[in-house]
C-alpha positions in Angstrom: 0.0 0.0 -0.1 2.9 2.3 -0.2 2.0 3.3 -3.7 -1.0 5.2 -2.1 1.5 7.6 -0.4 3.0 8.6 -3.8 1.2 11.1 -6.1 -0.2 9.9 -9.4 1.8 12.5 -11.2 5.0 11.1 -9.9 4.0 7.5 -10.9 3.1 8.7 -14.4 6.4 10.6 -14.8 8.3 7.4 -13.6 6.2 5.2 -16.1 7.0 7.6 -18.9 10.8 7.5 -18.2 10.7 3.7 -18.0 8.9 3.5 -21.3 11.3 6.1 -22.9 14.3 4.0 -21.9 12.9 0.5 -21.8 11.0 0.2 -25.1 14.1 1.5 -27.2 16.5 -0.8 -25.3 14.1 -3.8 -26.0 13.9 -3.0 -29.6 17.7 -2.7 -29.9 18.2 -6.0 -28.0 15.7 -7.7 -30.5 17.6 -6.2 -33.6 20.9 -7.3 -32.1 19.7 -10.9 -31.6 18.3 -11.2 -35.1 21.3 -9.6 -36.6 23.7 -12.0 -34.8 21.5 -14.9 -35.8 21.5 -13.9 -39.5 25.3 -13.4 -39.4 25.9 -16.8 -37.8 23.6 -18.5 -40.3 25.3 -16.7 -43.2 28.7 -17.8 -42.0 27.6 -21.4 -41.7 26.1 -21.3 -45.2 29.3 -19.9 -46.7 31.4 -22.5 -45.0 29.1 -25.2 -46.4 29.5 -23.7 -49.9 33.3 -23.6 -49.5 33.5 -27.1 -48.4 31.2 -28.5 -51.1 32.8 -26.5 -54.0 35.1 -28.6 -56.2 38.8 -27.6 -56.0 40.9 -27.1 -59.1 42.5 -30.5 -58.7 39.1 -32.2 -58.8 38.0 -30.6 -62.0 
């Protein structure tokens, strides 16, 4: 019940600050995870292509 001792304007201001900081950080984290996954997947795909490609001696 300690929230009843705090004014509504103060809680609104705190909520706005949390949203202004938290939402962009969450979006940046999601973008970083997706980018890391795509980079890892691309590296694996290129490694597979390099290993499966015939060399000059095999041609």
